[in-house]
C-alpha positions as CSV (number, residue, x, y, z in Angstrom):
1,M,42.4,95.8,13.8
2,R,39.4,95.2,16.0
3,K,36.8,97.7,17.3
4,S,36.2,97.9,21.0
5,S,33.9,100.2,23.0
6,I,34.8,101.3,26.5
7,Y,33.4,103.7,29.1
8,I,35.8,106.4,30.4
9,D,35.3,109.2,32.9
10,D,34.6,112.7,31.6
11,E,38.0,113.9,33.0
12,V,39.9,111.2,31.2
13,D,38.1,112.0,27.9
14,L,38.9,115.7,28.2
15,A,42.6,114.9,29.0
16,L,42.7,112.6,25.9
17,T,41.2,115.2,23.7
18,R,43.6,117.9,24.9
19,R,46.6,115.6,24.4
20,A,45.5,114.6,21.0
21,V,45.0,118.2,19.9
22,A,48.4,119.2,21.4
23,E,50.2,116.4,19.5
24,G,48.2,116.8,16.3
25,R,46.9,113.2,16.5
26,T,43.5,111.6,16.8
27,K,42.2,110.6,20.2
28,A,41.9,107.0,19.0
29,D,45.6,107.0,18.1
30,V,46.5,108.3,21.6
31,I,44.3,105.6,23.2
32,R,45.8,102.8,20.9
33,E,49.3,103.9,21.8
34,A,48.5,103.9,25.6
35,L,46.9,100.4,25.3
36,R,49.9,99.1,23.3
37,D,52.3,100.4,26.0
38,A,50.2,98.9,28.8
39,A,50.0,95.5,27.1
40,A,53.6,95.4,26.0
41,C,54.7,93.1,28.9
42,A,51.9,90.7,28.2
43,L,53.0,90.4,24.5
44,R,56.4,88.9,25.4
45,V,56.5,85.1,24.7
46,K,57.5,83.1,27.8
47,P,59.7,80.1,27.2
48,R,58.0,76.7,27.7
49,A,61.2,74.6,28.0
50,V,60.6,73.8,31.7
51,G,60.8,70.0,32.3
52,V,62.4,68.9,29.1
53,F,65.6,67.8,30.8
54,A,65.9,64.1,31.5
55,G,68.1,63.7,34.6
56,P,68.2,64.5,38.3
57,S,66.2,67.5,39.3
58,D,68.8,68.8,41.7
59,L,71.7,68.7,39.2
60,A,72.7,72.3,39.6
61,A,72.8,72.1,43.4
62,H,74.8,68.8,43.5
63,A,76.7,68.9,40.2
64,D,80.0,67.5,41.7
65,E,78.2,64.5,43.3
66,H,76.3,63.7,40.1
67,L,79.5,63.9,38.0
68,A,81.4,61.7,40.5
69,E,78.5,59.1,40.3
70,T,78.8,58.9,36.5
71,G,82.6,58.8,36.5
72,F,82.8,62.0,34.3
73,G,86.4,63.2,33.8
74,E,88.0,60.0,35.2
75,R,90.3,58.7,32.6
C-alpha cells in the first residue's frame, strides 16, 4: 500500500467524517473504497490481440468472395 496526500474541500472532509462514523469505519477506509470504485474500470486489462491475423483486412465484410478465391468447400 502506498501513502498519498491530497487536498479536499472542507465540505467533503466533513461528509467523509460523517459517513465513516455512521458506518463505523475509518475515514481512510472510506476514501480507499471510493478510489478503488472510481479506478475499477481502469484496472481491467484490455486485449492486445489486434493485428495478429495474417490475411485480408476486410475478411469479415467479404467472407464469401475470399472463400471463393481460395476454393474453400469445393470438392
